[in-house]
N, C-alpha and C positions, 0 to 999 in steps of 0.2 A: 932982551933979544926975544921976548914972546909977544907975539902979536896975534891978535884973533885973524883968522883968515878971512880975506877980504876976496872981491871977486876977480881977480886977475891972478890969483895964488893957486897953483896946481892942486892944491889939497882942497879947496875949498869946495863946498857943497851946498844943496839949497836948505840944509838942516838950520833952524834957528838959532840954536845954542851949542854949536860946533867948537870943540875945543882946539887949541893950536897942538899939533905934533908934537911939537918942542916940549910943551908942558908935559904932555902924556909920557914923552921918553924918559923925562926926569923921573917921574913916578914909578915908571915900570923899572928903570935902572937902579931905583933906592929901594925898591922892595922885592925884587926876584932876580933870579940867576938863569940863565941860558937852561932852556927845557922845561922851566917851570911853566905851571898853569895859571894864566892871567883871566881873571872872570870879570866879564862887565854885564851886569844885568839889565842896564839901560845903555843899549848899543847906539842908538841914535843912528849916525853918520857913518859908523863902524872906524874911528880914530884910533880906538884902542887895539883893535884887531889888528889894523895896518900897521901901527907901531910894533905892537907885540911878534909880529910874523917878522919884521925887519930885524929886530932884537934877537930873534931865534928863541922865542916864547911859544909856546901853545897857546891856544885862546879859544875861549868860551862866551857867547853871549847871547842876549835876547833882545828884540825889538819888536812891540807890538804893533805899531805903526808900519803898515806895508809899504807906504810910500818912501819910508826911512830904510826900512829893512833891506830893500833892493840897492841901497847904495853900497853897502858893504861888499857884496861880491864884486861889484865893478871896480872899486878901489882896491880890492886885493888882488886884481888880475894885472893891474899897472905895474 
């Protein structure tokens, strides 16, 4: 049930190595509790932050590429 996001999926972005939200969800659920901090030092398209927010976790991340940095706030607003 894990698929790489493709063009017609709502979670798809232009990031070349975007991970599926279901995969990140499994990782976060297995390694944290509500209100814990989830840290992503290579934030990319923001999938980890989006999933962490949905699962009621705090999140912190960094992205050096400006074109990918701006994807996260857009996704978090949805």
